[in-house]
C-alpha positions in Angstrom: 91.2 11.2 -130.2 94.8 9.8 -129.9 95.3 6.5 -128.1 97.9 6.9 -125.3 97.9 3.2 -124.4 100.6 0.9 -125.8 99.9 -1.6 -128.5 99.2 -5.2 -127.5 102.5 -7.1 -126.9 101.1 -10.3 -128.4 99.4 -9.2 -131.6 100.4 -5.5 -131.9 96.8 -4.3 -132.1 96.2 -0.6 -131.5 92.7 -1.2 -130.1 93.7 -1.7 -126.5 91.5 -0.6 -123.6 92.0 -0.3 -119.9 89.9 -2.2 -117.3 91.0 -1.1 -113.8 94.7 -1.8 -113.6 94.8 -4.2 -116.6 95.1 -3.5 -120.3 93.0 -5.7 -122.6 93.3 -6.4 -126.3 89.9 -7.1 -127.9 91.4 -8.8 -130.9 93.4 -11.5 -129.2 91.9 -11.3 -125.7 95.3 -10.8 -124.0 95.3 -9.1 -120.6 98.4 -7.7 -119.0 99.5 -5.3 -116.2 101.6 -2.5 -117.8 103.6 -2.1 -114.6 104.7 -5.7 -114.6 105.6 -5.6 -118.3 107.8 -2.5 -117.6 109.6 -4.3 -114.7 110.3 -7.3 -116.9 111.8 -5.2 -119.7 114.5 -3.7 -117.4 117.8 -5.1 -118.5 120.2 -6.0 -115.6 123.8 -6.6 -116.6 126.6 -7.0 -114.0 130.3 -6.5 -114.3 133.1 -8.8 -113.1 132.6 -7.7 -109.5 128.8 -7.9 -109.5 128.1 -4.2 -109.8 125.1 -3.2 -112.0 126.0 -1.5 -115.3 123.9 1.1 -117.0 124.2 3.4 -120.1 126.9 6.0 -119.7 129.0 4.1 -117.1 132.8 4.2 -117.4 134.4 0.7 -117.2 137.9 -0.8 -117.2 138.9 -4.0 -118.9 140.0 -6.7 -116.4 141.8 -9.0 -118.8 143.5 -8.9 -122.2 140.8 -9.4 -124.9 141.5 -10.6 -128.4 139.4 -8.8 -131.1 137.7 -11.2 -133.4 139.0 -11.3 -137.0 142.0 -9.1 -136.0 145.4 -9.4 -134.5 144.7 -6.5 -132.2 144.3 -7.0 -128.4 142.6 -4.8 -125.9 145.0 -4.7 -122.9 144.1 -5.0 -119.3 143.3 -1.6 -117.7 141.9 -0.1 -121.0 139.1 2.3 -120.2 135.7 2.3 -122.1 132.5 4.2 -122.0 129.3 2.1 -122.0 127.1 3.7 -124.7 124.2 1.1 -124.4 123.4 -2.0 -122.3 121.8 -4.6 -124.5 119.9 -7.8 -123.9 122.2 -10.2 -125.7 123.7 -13.5 -124.4 127.4 -13.0 -125.3 128.1 -9.3 -125.8 125.9 -7.2 -123.6 127.7 -3.8 -123.8 128.0 -1.5 -126.7 131.1 0.5 -125.8 133.5 3.1 -127.0 136.9 1.6 -126.1 139.9 4.0 -125.8 142.3 3.5 -128.7 140.1 0.9 -130.4 136.7 2.5 -131.2 133.2 1.2 -131.1 132.7 -2.4 -130.2 130.6 -4.9 -128.3 132.1 -6.2 -125.1 131.1 -9.0 -122.7 130.2 -7.6 -119.2 132.1 -10.2 -117.3 135.4 -8.9 -118.7 135.0 -5.3 -117.4 134.6 -3.6 -114.0 133.0 -0.3 -113.2 135.5 2.5 -112.9 
């Protein structure tokens, strides 16, 4: 029989069982609601105008950005495609920037196109 329940988020035990709406780990006694965990894991990243960004969005750079360890600059108005939204403090967007290539960009320097 295959276990379709997720592993315990605290100890990664595979012996999780369900009791009504809660999931319980018998090894570390951790109890959690899988619906609440899924809601907490949703990453919300907003652009310069406050619009929510998600994977696949097209964005435009709102100010000139210097590229670290390079003399190259991403000019204002440059378009980019958000490949992935990530949960990082400084560079939340994994983008493909026109004319530059793949790079991480801070969400507050772009707006949704």
